[in-house]
N, C-alpha and C positions, 0 to 999 in steps of 0.2 A: 546506583542507578545513574548518577550524574556522569560517570565514566562512559556510559553507553552513548549519551548524547554528545559528549566531548569527542568520542571516536568518530561519530557520524559527521559532525561538523568538520573535523580535521580531514577525514577521508574525502568528503565532497569538495572542500575548499583547497585541499592540498597544502594547508598551513595550520600552524597552531593558533589557538584563539586565546587572547589575554583573559586572565581569570575574571577581571571586572565585567567582561562581556557575558559571562555565565550568570552573573548577578542580574543583568538585564533580562536574560532569558528566564530566570526564576521569577522576575517581576511580571513578565508578560505571559506566563504559562502556569499550568498546575498539573499535578499528577492525580490520576484516578484509577481505581481498580474496577474491573467488570467480571461478572460471572461468565461461564461457558454459555454460548448461545444467546448472549445479550446483544440487543441492537444498539449500535453506535449512531446510526443514521437510518432513516427510512424513506424510501421512494415516495415522492409527493409532498414531503415535508421539508422544512429548512434544515440544511446541514450546517450547523453552527461552528463546527470544530475541524481542525486538522489533528490527526492522531499520530503520534510517534510511538511506536510499540517498544516499550521497555522490556516487557516480559509477556510471553503468550503469542497468540496468533489470531488473525482476523481475515476476513475476505469481503469483497464487495461483489454484488451481483445485480443483474437486471432481469426482470421478469417480463416477457413479451405478452401480447394480448391472448395467446393460447395458454398462458400459464407456465411456459418453459423457462427455466432458470438458466442464465448464462453468467458464468463467473468472469468478472472484469479484472479484478486485482486480488493478489494474495499478499499478505503481510505478516512477517514474524519480527523478532527483535531487530532493531535498527532500520525498520522500514516505516515510511510515512503512508498514511491512507486517509482519504477523504472523498466526498463527492464534489469534484472540482466545479461541476456545473452549478451547483447550489452555493458552495462556499465562496466562489469568486464572483458570482453574478447576482446573488440574493434571490435566485429563482428556486422553485421546488427541486429537490434532489431527484435524479433519474435512477439512482441505484440505492440499494440497501446495504449497509455494512453490519456484519454480524461477527461476533467472536467465535472462534473454533474451540478455544480452551480458555480457562481463566486468564485474564489479560490485565496488565497494568500499562497505562499509556500516559504520555505527556500530551496535554491538550492545549491548543492555542485557538482562541476565538478570532473571528474576522477583524474586529477592531484592534485587538492586541497584536495580531499578525502585522497589520499596517503600521502600528506604533513601533513594533520591534524593527521592522524594515527601515523605518525612518530614524530610529535611534542610533544606528551605526551602519556604515556602508557594508561591513562584512556580513551582516544579516541579510541585507538586500541582495548581495552577491550570492550568498548561500542559497536563498530560496529561488533566485533566478536560475542558478546552475541546477538545482534540484528539479525545477520545472522543465528545463531544457532536457535533462537526462530522462525524465519521465516521458516527455513528448517523443524523443528519439526512440525510446524503448517501445512505446505504444505503436509508433509507425512501423518499426521492425516486426513487432508481433502481428500486426494486421497483414503486412506483406507475406509473412511466413504462413499465416493461417489460410490465406487465399491462394497461395502458390506452391506450398510444400506438402509432401505426404505426411501423414500422421506420425509415422515412425521417425521420420527426420525431425519433426517438431519436438517429439518426446525426447529424442537424444540430445537436442540442443538445450531443452529444459533441464535435463539431468546434468549436463555440463555446467550450465549457468547457475542452477539453483539446487545443488545436491542436498542442501540442508532442508529443503521443503519436503523431500520424499518421505521421511519418517514422521513428519509433523502434520502434513496436510492430507486429509482423506483423499483416496484415489479418485472418487467420483467428482470431487472439486477440481482436481488437477485435470481430469479428462475434460470437464466443461471449460476450464481456462484455455486448454489447447484446442478447443473446438471439436472434441471427439465425444463419441458415446462411451460410457463406462466399459461396455463389452469390447469395443475396439481397443481401448487402452489395455485391457486385460490381455487380449490377443497379442498386442505389441510387446507387452512386458514378458509374456511367455516366450515369444520368439527370440527375444534378446537374452534370455537366461539360459 
């Protein structure tokens, strides 16, 4: 499992990490397993952890006042997931995070996150780059959702995340793309 986080750090930073830094990561994080359909965070409550998926899959979603669920984030191995509103501001979470399959994750609480970032500049750099990449991805996704046709969004999703197609239920992918499940089914039929 340690190799997964090493690969993630190396990929994000573009450099190898000295072994002693992984001991710091071990000091400020812990591993935990979750069952399928287990909540990692819940809207309205404090989201205390960032989750790095070591094995399994999870997603975050928002439920509007009509009760409609909108998928915000999808995560499989080597992805981080949290409710950033709560985690970084100590305010109640706006989203719920639920596992899709049995999942093992590396957890970092708020205090340990800040301690880890202060412990060595590479961790501060890593999380800064991770947040920059997340923000850029979110901006791109918003722009695509409001300006591109569903078929085009799905094709880009297939190109960027082919590993999600067999793991994530289609109705969740549809919601993530801002589509109705029936529309995604039509798109998939027309592409095959």
